VODRENTOR-934138 format. One record per residue: z, y, x of N, C-alpha, C in turn; residue in three letters. Coordinates in steps of 0.05 Angstrom, whole numbers, plus 5000, padded with zeros to 4 digits. Each point is the difference from the previous one (the first is absolute). Example, Ala and Ser with C-alpha at 12.3 -4.5 7.8 and 13.67 -1.06 7.14 Angstrom:
% VODRENTOR-934138
515648865264500050244982500050245018ALA
498650214993500150245016501450224985SER
% end
This chain:
% VODRENTOR-934138
500049795011499950204980500150175025MET
498550244994500150275014500450214981ILE
501450215003502250224991498950245007VAL
498250134984499350325009502250154986LEU
501150145033501650165000499850225024ALA
500850314989499750205022501649925026PRO
500350075016501249955029500750225014GLY
500150015018501250165029497550005031TRP
497649874990498449905027496950074997TYR
500350314984497550125014497949904973ALA
500549924984498949894979497749685005GLY
501249855030499049845005500949754985ASP
500449964979502449884976496749685000LEU
498349995016498749684996499949925034MET
501949745011499049915020497350035007PRO
499349965016496749895020499749774994ASP
502149784996498449724986498049934979THR
501850314980497749894975497550275004PHE
498049764992497350185000499550214971ILE
500050265012500150134974497350284995LEU
498850034984498450265010502050275013THR
497250195014501150175018500850254976ALA
499049984968500450164987502249924980GLU
500849705002502549974988502650025026LEU
499350045012502650145029500250215002ARG
497250164996500650365002502450004977ALA
498549994964501449954983503649904998ALA
500449815008501849945008502550235021LEU
498850075018500150155020501450234981ARG
497850104987500750334987502449984971ALA
500549724994500950024970503350015028TRP
500049785016502950095012500350365008ASN
498450065009499450295017501350154971ARG
498749874976501150274983503649884989THR
500649785007502549914986501150195030TRP
500150065017501550055025499850264990GLU
498050215009499950234991500550184976HIS
499549854982499950114973502649994984VAL
500149705002503349864986502350125023LEU
499350015022501050125024503649844995ASP
499949725009502349804999502150105018PRO
499550165013502150075019501350105004VAL
500150284973502550174993500249884972THR
498149874993501450014965497249874979GLU
500149764995498849884981499350114981ILE
497650125001499450274977497250064999ARG
498749904972497150165001499750244996TRP
498850185014499450314980500249974976PRO
497649794991499850064975499649694994THR
500749974964500349704999497449944992ARG
497150215002497549924996498449895026PRO
501850095025500549905021500349715019ASP
502649964982501049705001498449824982GLY
498250054976499449794980496549975022LEU
498650245012498349975014500149755018GLU
502750075015499749865033501149674982TRP
501349984982499549724987498449905002ALA
498150124980498049914992497249905018ALA
500850195024498249965025500949675012GLU
502749975004501649815003498349774978GLY
500749984985498949754985497449984994GLU
498550235012496449935008500649885024ARG
501250015017500649885034500749714997LEU
501749944982500749694988497849855001VAL
498350114979497949894990497449905018ALA
500850295020497250005021500149845019GLU
503350025006501549755021498949724991LEU
501149954983499749794978496549765008GLN
498950144991497350105001498849865027ALA
500950155011498150045033503249695019GLN
501850084994501049685014499149744984LEU
499750064976499549684985501949874990GLY
499449764984502549874984501449885010PRO
500449955040501449955009503150105013GLU
499650294991502350114996500050174978TYR
503150024995501050184974500250195009ARG
499450234990500650344997501450154986VAL
503050085001500650164972501150175012VAL
501050204980501250244999502749995021ARG
500450185007502850025020500350335003GLY
499350204984500650224998502050184965PHE
500349734999501550164964501850225002ASP
500250055023503850155006498250235005ALA
498150105010498250184991497750194989TYR
500249684977499750054975500250114975ASP
499850264997501650184975500449854976PRO
497549854990500049864973502349715005ASP
500449975027501449665006503150134988SER
501449754990503750064994500850035031PRO
498349785013501850015037498750405014ALA
499050104995499450285010503050155001TYR
500150025029502250165008500150275003GLU
498350144995499150205010500250224977GLY
499850264994500550224984497250145000VAL
498850024976497350134999501050244978ALA
498750265007500650174983499550004971PRO
% end
């Protein structure tokens, strides 16, 4: 199982052992950078606006599906970002 979650490693979320398109790797890096710079988890877990958080979570869902498609049925890709999704009961942040 592969859990897609944001992390602190310059957006290099997927090990080099996985064969992914350059476009997907770039999208993963951009998604992670948004988490690092817009959510700004260093100071507090807070999206500037609720739509910002919802857009980021929707992109995460798209990335989960794309990862699943590229990795194939031998892997199971799941979301691991509920704590940052304003629509999730697990959301830890406060959105104005």
